[in-house]
N, CA, C and O atoms as a MOPAC input file, in Angstrom:
PM7 MOZYME 1SCF
protein

 N     90.78100 1    94.26400 1    93.26500 1
 C     89.41900 1    94.95500 1    93.76300 1
 C     88.38900 1    93.89200 1    93.47100 1
 O     88.01800 1    93.13900 1    94.37200 1
 N     87.94400 1    93.81000 1    92.32300 1
 C     86.48300 1    92.94200 1    92.08300 1
 C     86.93200 1    91.68900 1    92.64400 1
 O     86.08300 1    91.08700 1    93.30200 1
 N     88.03000 1    91.17700 1    92.53800 1
 C     88.13600 1    89.74500 1    93.02900 1
 C     87.73400 1    89.53400 1    94.56800 1
 O     87.18700 1    88.51800 1    94.99800 1
 N     88.02200 1    90.43300 1    95.17600 1
 C     87.85800 1    90.53100 1    96.78900 1
 C     86.62700 1    90.68600 1    97.06200 1
 O     86.11500 1    89.89100 1    97.85000 1
 N     85.80500 1    91.78400 1    96.46300 1
 C     84.37700 1    91.85300 1    96.47100 1
 C     83.68700 1    90.65800 1    96.18900 1
 O     82.67900 1    90.34000 1    96.81900 1
 N     84.22900 1    89.88500 1    95.16100 1
 C     83.39600 1    88.53700 1    94.68400 1
 C     83.65300 1    87.50300 1    95.92400 1
 O     82.70900 1    86.79400 1    96.26900 1
 N     84.74100 1    87.41200 1    96.51200 1
 C     85.20100 1    86.61200 1    97.54000 1
 C     84.04800 1    86.93700 1    98.57100 1
 O     83.19300 1    86.11200 1    98.89200 1
 N     84.11000 1    88.07500 1    98.99600 1
 C     83.13500 1    88.83400 1   100.28700 1
 C     81.77300 1    87.95200 1    99.92300 1
 O     81.32800 1    87.12600 1   100.71900 1
 N     81.23000 1    88.18900 1    98.77600 1
 C     79.90200 1    87.88400 1    98.45800 1
 C     79.78700 1    86.39900 1    98.80900 1
 O     79.01600 1    85.94000 1    99.65100 1
 N     80.81500 1    85.57600 1    97.91800 1
 C     80.75800 1    84.04300 1    97.76000 1
 C     81.08300 1    83.40600 1    99.19100 1
 O     80.55300 1    82.34200 1    99.50900 1
 N     82.02100 1    84.11900 1   100.10500 1
 C     82.10800 1    83.31400 1   101.39500 1
 C     81.47000 1    84.01000 1   102.30900 1
 O     81.85600 1    83.70800 1   103.43800 1
 N     80.64500 1    84.82300 1   102.28800 1
 C     79.59500 1    85.85000 1   103.15500 1
 C     80.59800 1    86.54500 1   104.26100 1
 O     80.29400 1    86.42900 1   105.44800 1
 N     81.47700 1    87.07600 1   103.99000 1
 C     82.64700 1    87.59100 1   104.98700 1
 C     82.70600 1    89.13000 1   104.76400 1
 O     82.73700 1    89.58200 1   103.61900 1
 N     82.71800 1    89.82300 1   105.70700 1
 C     82.75800 1    91.21600 1   105.80600 1
 C     83.78000 1    91.80200 1   104.98200 1
 O     84.85600 1    91.20900 1   104.90500 1
 N     83.58300 1    93.02300 1   104.27000 1
 C     84.45400 1    93.80100 1   103.60700 1
 C     84.56700 1    95.12600 1   104.23700 1
 O     83.59200 1    95.77500 1   104.61400 1
 N     85.90500 1    95.53900 1   104.34600 1
 C     86.11600 1    96.96500 1   104.59600 1
 C     86.45100 1    97.44200 1   103.05500 1
 O     87.31600 1    96.85600 1   102.40300 1
 N     85.83700 1    98.34800 1   102.62100 1
 C     85.97200 1    99.24200 1   101.53000 1
 C     86.17000 1   100.90800 1   101.68300 1
 O     85.75600 1   101.66100 1   102.56500 1
 N     86.87600 1   101.15500 1   100.61300 1
 C     87.07700 1   102.55600 1   100.47200 1
 C     86.36600 1   102.96200 1    99.44500 1
 O     86.69100 1   102.58000 1    98.32100 1
 N     85.03100 1   103.99100 1    99.66700 1
 C     84.24800 1   104.23800 1    98.49000 1
 C     84.24400 1   105.67000 1    98.23500 1
 O     84.43200 1   106.44100 1    99.17600 1
 N     84.06900 1   106.05700 1    97.17100 1
 C     83.91600 1   107.48600 1    96.68600 1
 C     82.44900 1   107.66700 1    96.43100 1
 O     81.83900 1   106.71200 1    95.94800 1
 N     81.84600 1   108.71900 1    96.68400 1
 C     80.51900 1   109.12500 1    96.58300 1
 C     80.45200 1   109.81900 1    95.03900 1
 O     81.48500 1   109.81100 1    94.37100 1
 N     79.39800 1   110.33100 1    94.56600 1
 C     79.21500 1   110.99700 1    93.36500 1
 C     80.21100 1   112.26900 1    93.19100 1
 O     80.72000 1   112.57900 1    92.11400 1
 N     80.38000 1   112.85600 1    94.23600 1
 C     81.37200 1   114.14900 1    94.34100 1
 C     82.66400 1   113.91400 1    94.42300 1
 O     83.47700 1   114.81600 1    94.22600 1
 N     83.09300 1   112.43400 1    94.78200 1
 C     84.22200 1   112.22700 1    94.76100 1
 C     84.88700 1   112.16900 1    96.12800 1
 O     86.06600 1   111.82700 1    96.22600 1
 N     84.10400 1   112.51900 1    97.25000 1
 C     84.34100 1   112.36100 1    98.57400 1
 C     84.45400 1   110.77100 1    99.04900 1
 O     83.50400 1   109.99900 1    98.92000 1
 N     85.82700 1   110.35000 1    99.65500 1
 C     85.82600 1   109.07700 1    99.98900 1
 C     85.62300 1   108.89300 1   101.37200 1
 O     85.89400 1   109.78500 1   102.17600 1
 N     85.10400 1   107.65600 1   101.75100 1
 C     85.00400 1   107.16000 1   103.16000 1
 C     85.25600 1   105.88500 1   103.21600 1
 O     85.18700 1   105.18400 1   102.20700 1
 N     85.66000 1   105.30300 1   104.67700 1
 C     85.88800 1   103.99500 1   104.93100 1
 C     84.77400 1   103.10600 1   105.41000 1
 O     84.27700 1   103.43800 1   106.48600 1
 N     84.28500 1   102.03500 1   104.81500 1
 C     83.02100 1   101.36800 1   105.22800 1
 C     83.24100 1    99.90000 1   105.62100 1
 O     83.97000 1    99.16700 1   104.95200 1
 N     82.62200 1    99.50500 1   106.67900 1
 C     82.48200 1    97.89200 1   106.75700 1
 C     81.13100 1    97.61900 1   106.25700 1
 O     80.11100 1    98.12300 1   106.72800 1
 N     81.18100 1    96.70900 1   105.17600 1
 C     79.81100 1    96.11000 1   104.65700 1
 C     79.61200 1    94.76700 1   104.66400 1
 O     80.56500 1    94.05400 1   104.35000 1
 N     78.55500 1    94.26600 1   104.96100 1
 C     78.20500 1    92.88100 1   104.58500 1
 C     77.57700 1    92.80800 1   103.37900 1
 O     76.52300 1    93.37400 1   103.08600 1
 N     78.46600 1    91.86300 1   102.44700 1
 C     77.82000 1    91.78000 1   101.10900 1
 C     76.95700 1    90.80500 1   100.96100 1
 O     77.00000 1    89.72800 1   101.55600 1
 N     75.92000 1    91.24500 1    99.94400 1
 C     74.71400 1    90.36700 1    99.80000 1
 C     74.83300 1    90.04300 1    98.62200 1
 O     74.43400 1    88.89700 1    98.41900 1
 N     75.31900 1    90.70700 1    97.50500 1
 C     75.48000 1    90.07100 1    96.11600 1
 C     75.90300 1    91.31500 1    95.24000 1
 O     76.07900 1    92.46200 1    95.65100 1
 N     76.04500 1    90.78900 1    93.78600 1
 C     76.36600 1    91.73200 1    92.82600 1
 C     75.34000 1    91.72100 1    91.93600 1
 O     74.68300 1    90.71800 1    91.65800 1
 N     75.14800 1    93.05000 1    91.38000 1
 C     73.64800 1    93.29000 1    90.58800 1
 C     74.04600 1    94.27300 1    89.51700 1
 O     74.66300 1    95.31800 1    89.71900 1
 N     73.60900 1    93.80500 1    88.31800 1
 C     73.62800 1    94.76700 1    87.30300 1
 C     72.24900 1    95.61900 1    87.19900 1
 O     71.18800 1    95.03200 1    86.98500 1
 N     72.30700 1    96.96000 1    87.35100 1
 C     71.19800 1    97.80300 1    87.35900 1
 C     71.29900 1    99.09300 1    86.87800 1
 O     72.20200 1    99.76600 1    87.37500 1
 N     70.57900 1    99.63100 1    86.00700 1
 C     70.67000 1   101.26000 1    85.61700 1
 C     72.03000 1   101.00500 1    84.68100 1
 O     72.71100 1   102.03000 1    84.62300 1
 N     72.48900 1   100.07600 1    84.06500 1
 C     73.67100 1   100.12900 1    83.08500 1
 C     75.05900 1   100.07400 1    83.87600 1
 O     76.14700 1   100.29200 1    83.34400 1
 N     74.85700 1    99.73800 1    85.28700 1
 C     76.23700 1    99.49800 1    85.85700 1
 C     76.27700 1    98.45500 1    86.88100 1
 O     75.25100 1    97.87700 1    87.23700 1
 N     77.29300 1    98.22700 1    87.30600 1
 C     77.49000 1    96.90500 1    88.31300 1
 C     77.57900 1    97.73300 1    89.80600 1
 O     78.09100 1    98.82300 1    90.05900 1
 N     76.87800 1    96.77600 1    90.67200 1
 C     76.61700 1    97.37700 1    91.81500 1
 C     77.05900 1    96.07700 1    92.98500 1
 O     76.83400 1    94.90200 1    92.69600 1
 N     77.59800 1    96.40700 1    94.09500 1
 C     77.91400 1    95.64500 1    95.30200 1
 C     76.47400 1    96.04200 1    96.37100 1
 O     76.34800 1    97.15700 1    96.87800 1
 N     75.65600 1    95.11900 1    96.53700 1
 C     74.52300 1    95.08100 1    97.36700 1
 C     74.86700 1    94.95000 1    98.59400 1
 O     75.41500 1    93.85200 1    98.69100 1
 N     74.84000 1    95.54500 1    99.71800 1
 C     75.27700 1    95.16800 1   101.02500 1
 C     74.79000 1    95.86900 1   101.99300 1
 O     74.26000 1    96.94400 1   101.71300 1
 N     74.84900 1    95.47100 1   103.21600 1
 C     74.57300 1    96.03400 1   104.62500 1
 C     75.63700 1    97.10400 1   105.02000 1
 O     76.71900 1    96.63400 1   105.37200 1
 N     75.52700 1    98.34400 1   105.02200 1
 C     76.20300 1    99.32000 1   105.50500 1
 C     76.52100 1    99.33800 1   107.04200 1
 O     75.59400 1    99.75500 1   107.73600 1
 N     77.51000 1    99.01300 1   107.60900 1
 C     77.49900 1    99.30200 1   109.25300 1
 C     77.47300 1   100.68600 1   109.39500 1
 O     76.67900 1   101.13900 1   110.22000 1
 N     78.26500 1   101.54800 1   108.68400 1
 C     78.33100 1   102.95900 1   109.06700 1
 C     76.94000 1   103.75200 1   109.06600 1
 O     76.58900 1   104.64600 1   109.83600 1
 N     76.15300 1   103.11000 1   107.85400 1
 C     74.90900 1   103.89600 1   107.71600 1
 C     73.72500 1   103.28100 1   108.64200 1
 O     72.69200 1   103.90100 1   108.89800 1
 N     74.02400 1   101.96800 1   109.10800 1
 C     73.03100 1   100.80000 1   109.54200 1
 C     71.79700 1   100.66100 1   108.59700 1
 O     70.65000 1   100.82800 1   109.01200 1
 N     72.05700 1   100.38500 1   107.46600 1
 C     71.18300 1   100.39800 1   106.41000 1
 C     71.74000 1    99.63500 1   105.21500 1
 O     72.95700 1    99.51100 1   105.07500 1
 N     70.94700 1    99.17000 1   104.43200 1
 C     71.30800 1    98.44900 1   103.17100 1
 C     71.54000 1    99.66300 1   102.00500 1
 O     70.89300 1   100.70900 1   101.93800 1
 N     72.60200 1    99.25100 1   101.13500 1
 C     73.15200 1   100.29200 1   100.18700 1
 C     73.55200 1    99.48500 1    99.09600 1
 O     74.03500 1    98.35600 1    99.17900 1
 N     73.31500 1   100.15000 1    98.04200 1
 C     74.16000 1    99.73800 1    96.70300 1
 C     75.42500 1   100.53800 1    96.55700 1
 O     75.44600 1   101.76300 1    96.67800 1
 N     76.47400 1    99.80100 1    96.29300 1
 C     77.89600 1   100.59700 1    96.02200 1
 C     78.21200 1   100.29500 1    94.55800 1
 O     78.13900 1    99.16800 1    94.07000 1
 N     78.56200 1   101.38300 1    93.91200 1
 C     78.76800 1   101.12300 1    92.36300 1
 C     80.36100 1   100.55500 1    92.39200 1
 O     81.30800 1   100.99100 1    93.04600 1
 N     80.32500 1    99.78500 1    91.74500 1
 C     81.77200 1    99.05800 1    91.69900 1
 C     82.79800 1    99.93700 1    91.14700 1
 O     83.97700 1    99.76500 1    91.45900 1
 N     82.40700 1   100.94700 1    90.28100 1
 C     83.47700 1   101.71200 1    89.78200 1
 C     83.98400 1   102.84600 1    90.55700 1
 O     84.96900 1   103.53600 1    90.29400 1
 N     82.98900 1   102.96800 1    91.78100 1
 C     83.44800 1   103.99500 1    92.95500 1
 C     84.22700 1   103.30600 1    94.13600 1
 O     84.84600 1   103.94900 1    94.98500 1
 N     84.12600 1   101.83200 1    94.10300 1
 C     84.91600 1   101.34000 1    95.14200 1
 C     86.37700 1   101.31600 1    94.99700 1
 O     86.90200 1   100.41600 1    94.34200 1
 N     87.09800 1   102.26800 1    95.57500 1
 C     88.44300 1   102.39500 1    95.53500 1
 C     89.65600 1   101.41000 1    95.93600 1
 O     90.77000 1   101.33100 1    95.41900 1
 N     89.11700 1   100.69500 1    96.99500 1
 C     89.63500 1    99.59600 1    97.53800 1
 C     88.71800 1    98.68200 1    98.50200 1
 O     87.70500 1    99.08400 1    99.07400 1
 N     89.19700 1    97.52200 1    98.57000 1
 C     88.34000 1    96.56900 1    99.36500 1
 C     89.45300 1    95.31300 1   100.00100 1
 O     90.39600 1    94.79600 1    99.40300 1
 N     89.02500 1    95.07800 1   101.24700 1
 C     89.71600 1    94.05800 1   101.94800 1
 C     88.85600 1    93.31900 1   102.62000 1
 O     88.00300 1    93.81800 1   103.35400 1
 N     89.00400 1    91.99300 1   102.42600 1
 C     88.27400 1    90.93400 1   103.17300 1
 C     88.68000 1    90.65200 1   104.49400 1
 O     89.86400 1    90.52100 1   104.80400 1
 N     87.57500 1    90.53700 1   105.41900 1
 C     87.76900 1    90.47500 1   106.85800 1
 C     87.83700 1    89.09600 1   107.06700 1
 O     87.67400 1    88.36800 1   106.08800 1
 N     88.09000 1    88.50200 1   108.38600 1
 C     87.74100 1    87.20600 1   108.65300 1
 C     86.32000 1    87.06300 1   109.24800 1
 O     85.80000 1    85.94900 1   109.30400 1
 N     85.70500 1    88.12900 1   109.67800 1
 C     84.30400 1    87.91300 1   110.36100 1
 C     83.18800 1    87.57200 1   109.16800 1
 O     83.18500 1    88.14800 1   108.08000 1
 N     82.39300 1    86.69900 1   109.50000 1
 C     81.41900 1    86.11700 1   108.52900 1
 C     80.21200 1    87.26500 1   108.83500 1
 O     80.17900 1    88.11400 1   109.72600 1
 N     79.24400 1    86.97900 1   107.78000 1
 C     78.22900 1    87.89700 1   107.87800 1
 C     76.80100 1    86.99000 1   107.76400 1
 O     76.80100 1    85.96100 1   107.08800 1
 N     75.74800 1    87.38700 1   108.37800 1
 C     74.36100 1    86.73800 1   108.05000 1
 C     73.72600 1    87.25700 1   107.02800 1
 O     73.58700 1    88.45800 1   106.79900 1
 N     73.17800 1    86.01400 1   106.15900 1
 C     72.68900 1    86.69100 1   104.94900 1
 C     71.37100 1    87.38700 1   105.09200 1
 O     70.46300 1    86.96500 1   105.80800 1
 N     71.31200 1    88.60100 1   104.28600 1
 C     69.93900 1    89.23900 1   104.50700 1
 C     69.35200 1    89.44800 1   103.17600 1
 O     70.11700 1    89.66500 1   102.23600 1
 N     67.90300 1    89.40300 1   102.96300 1
 C     67.23100 1    89.57500 1   101.62800 1
 C     67.72300 1    90.76300 1   100.90400 1
 O     68.15200 1    91.78000 1   101.45000 1
 N     67.63700 1    90.57700 1    99.74500 1
 C     68.11400 1    91.63000 1    98.82600 1
 C     67.15100 1    92.94100 1    99.01000 1
 O     67.65400 1    94.06400 1    98.99400 1
 N     65.83600 1    92.75900 1    99.17400 1
 C     64.86300 1    93.97500 1    99.36300 1
 C     65.33500 1    94.81700 1   100.90900 1
 O     65.19300 1    96.01200 1   101.16800 1
 N     65.87800 1    93.82400 1   101.70300 1
 C     66.19500 1    94.54200 1   102.96900 1
 C     67.48400 1    95.36200 1   102.67500 1
 O     67.65400 1    96.46700 1   103.18900 1
 N     68.44600 1    94.75200 1   101.77700 1
 C     69.80900 1    95.32800 1   101.57100 1
 C     69.61800 1    96.82100 1   100.85700 1
 O     70.19600 1    97.84700 1   101.21500 1
 N     68.63300 1    96.69000 1    99.72000 1
 C     68.46400 1    97.93900 1    98.91300 1
 C     67.17400 1    97.72000 1    98.08400 1
 O     67.09500 1    97.20400 1    96.96900 1
 N     66.04200 1    98.28700 1    98.96600 1
 C     64.68200 1    98.18100 1    98.09000 1
 C     64.71900 1    98.83200 1    96.90200 1
 O     64.17300 1    98.37700 1    95.89700 1
 N     65.37900 1    99.96700 1    96.92900 1
 C     65.08100 1   100.84200 1    95.69500 1
 C     65.86300 1    99.82800 1    94.30600 1
 O     65.33100 1    99.49900 1    93.24600 1
 N     66.99600 1    99.58300 1    94.70000 1
 C     67.52500 1    98.52000 1    93.30900 1
 C     66.79300 1    97.39400 1    93.34300 1
 O     66.35300 1    97.03200 1    92.25200 1
 N     66.49600 1    96.63300 1    94.42600 1
 C     65.71900 1    95.47900 1    94.41500 1
 C     64.20300 1    95.64300 1    93.63100 1
 O     63.67000 1    94.77100 1    92.94500 1
 N     63.75400 1    96.77200 1    93.87600 1
 C     62.42600 1    96.94700 1    93.12700 1
 C     62.64800 1    97.34500 1    91.61600 1
 O     61.76800 1    97.14000 1    90.78000 1
 N     63.63600 1    97.81500 1    91.35700 1
 C     63.97400 1    97.90900 1    89.85700 1
 C     64.27800 1    96.64900 1    88.94300 1
 O     64.19500 1    96.61900 1    87.71500 1
 N     64.69200 1    95.48400 1    89.89600 1
 C     64.98200 1    94.42800 1    89.06200 1
 C     63.84700 1    93.39700 1    89.22200 1
 O     64.02900 1    92.31400 1    88.66500 1
 N     62.70500 1    93.58100 1    89.90500 1
 C     61.77900 1    92.61400 1    89.99500 1
 C     61.75700 1    91.87400 1    91.34700 1
 O     62.23400 1    92.40800 1    92.34900 1
 N     61.23700 1    90.71700 1    91.37500 1
 C     61.37600 1    89.84600 1    92.38300 1
 C     62.68800 1    89.44100 1    92.78700 1
 O     63.29800 1    88.63500 1    92.08500 1
 N     63.28400 1    89.98200 1    94.01300 1
 C     64.63400 1    89.61600 1    94.22700 1
 C     64.92400 1    88.09600 1    94.97500 1
 O     65.39000 1    87.91100 1    96.09900 1
 N     64.54100 1    87.19600 1    94.08700 1
 C     64.64100 1    85.84700 1    94.63500 1
 C     65.83000 1    85.24000 1    94.18100 1
 O     66.25600 1    84.34200 1    94.90800 1
 N     66.52700 1    85.52400 1    93.08000 1
 C     67.79200 1    84.99700 1    93.02100 1
 C     68.61500 1    85.98200 1    91.95800 1
 O     68.20000 1    86.16000 1    90.81300 1
 N     69.55000 1    86.45900 1    92.35400 1
 C     70.68600 1    87.32000 1    91.54900 1
 C     70.96500 1    86.55000 1    90.12900 1
 O     70.80100 1    87.05800 1    89.01900 1
 N     71.37500 1    85.35200 1    90.36800 1
 C     71.78200 1    84.53000 1    89.11800 1
 C     70.59600 1    84.33400 1    88.18700 1
 O     70.89300 1    84.00500 1    87.03800 1
 N     69.54700 1    84.44900 1    88.42100 1
 C     68.32200 1    84.34200 1    87.81600 1
 C     68.35400 1    85.69200 1    86.54800 1
 O     67.97300 1    85.54100 1    85.38700 1
 N     68.84400 1    86.84000 1    87.07100 1
 C     68.69900 1    88.01000 1    86.37800 1
 C     69.73200 1    87.83300 1    85.03400 1
 O     69.36100 1    88.30500 1    83.95900 1
 N     70.79600 1    87.26600 1    85.11800 1
 C     71.77600 1    86.98600 1    84.03100 1
 C     70.96600 1    86.24000 1    82.97200 1
 O     71.21700 1    86.51900 1    81.80000 1
 N     70.07000 1    85.37000 1    83.22100 1
 C     69.45900 1    84.76700 1    82.19000 1
 C     68.31200 1    85.46700 1    81.24300 1
 O     67.94300 1    85.25100 1    80.08800 1
 N     67.95500 1    86.31300 1    82.16000 1
 C     66.65100 1    87.18300 1    81.65600 1
 C     67.01100 1    88.27000 1    80.75800 1
 O     66.45500 1    88.43800 1    79.67200 1
 N     68.11400 1    89.14200 1    81.29600 1
 C     68.53100 1    90.32500 1    80.88000 1
 C     70.03600 1    90.32500 1    80.45600 1
 O     70.87500 1    89.68600 1    81.09100 1
 N     70.32700 1    91.03900 1    79.40100 1
 C     71.62500 1    91.17100 1    79.19600 1
 C     72.52500 1    92.08500 1    79.75700 1
 O     72.20300 1    93.26200 1    79.59900 1
 N     73.65400 1    91.85400 1    80.42000 1
 C     74.52800 1    92.47700 1    81.25100 1
 C     75.62800 1    93.18000 1    80.56300 1
 O     76.43700 1    92.51800 1    79.91300 1
 N     75.73800 1    94.55700 1    80.65300 1
 C     76.88400 1    95.06700 1    80.14000 1
 C     78.32600 1    94.64900 1    80.74400 1
 O     78.52900 1    94.36000 1    81.92300 1
 N     79.26300 1    94.67100 1    79.73300 1
 C     80.59900 1    94.25300 1    80.25100 1
 C     81.03100 1    95.06000 1    81.40900 1
 O     80.46500 1    96.12200 1    81.66800 1
 N     82.08000 1    94.57100 1    82.17000 1
 C     82.66000 1    95.23400 1    83.09100 1
 C     83.70400 1    96.34600 1    82.76900 1
 O     84.59300 1    95.95800 1    82.01000 1
 N     83.77800 1    97.42300 1    83.10700 1
 C     84.63600 1    98.31500 1    82.77000 1
 C     85.91900 1    98.00600 1    82.90700 1
 O     86.34300 1    97.42800 1    83.90800 1
 N     86.72700 1    98.39400 1    81.82000 1
 C     88.22300 1    97.84600 1    81.87600 1
 C     88.92200 1    97.87100 1    82.98000 1
 O     89.72800 1    96.99500 1    83.29400 1
 N     88.64800 1    98.92700 1    83.67500 1
 C     89.31300 1    99.28700 1    85.08900 1
 C     89.04800 1    98.07700 1    86.15300 1
 O     89.96400 1    97.74300 1    86.90400 1
 N     88.00300 1    97.54200 1    86.19500 1
 C     87.78900 1    96.37900 1    87.07700 1
 C     87.99400 1    94.95200 1    86.48500 1
 O     87.78300 1    93.98800 1    87.22000 1
 N     88.38600 1    94.76900 1    85.22300 1
 C     88.89300 1    93.20000 1    84.81000 1
 C     89.94800 1    92.93800 1    85.11800 1
 O     90.85700 1    93.76800 1    85.09000 1
 N     90.11700 1    91.58200 1    85.53300 1
 C     91.37600 1    91.10600 1    85.82500 1
 C     91.99800 1    91.28000 1    87.13700 1
 O     93.12600 1    90.83600 1    87.34900 1

C-alpha cells in the first residue's frame, strides 16, 4: 500500500483509497496526492479528496488499500490541500526540507516493505 501511495505522489497520479476514519468506518475515495508528511507523530498523505471537494490529510495507518489510477493530477499547494497540517509544519515550500530540519519517526511495522 505504501509503495502505491508513494508512486501516486511521485508520478502525480490519481489514487483510489479505502480509508478508515477514527471510528473505523471505511469509505472509498478518489484523491489527488500532494505529498507525504510527518506531523503530530504520524505519517500523512496530503491530498485533494474528490469525495469532499477539499484538501485532506489521510493518516497512512488508516489507509486500508490503495490503487494507482492512470489519470494524472494537477499539482496543488500544500496549504490548499490541508491548511491545518501545513500551518503546523511552517512554510509549505518543500516537504523534503522538513526531513532535514526535523527528526521523523519510523514508519509503523505494518507499513514497511
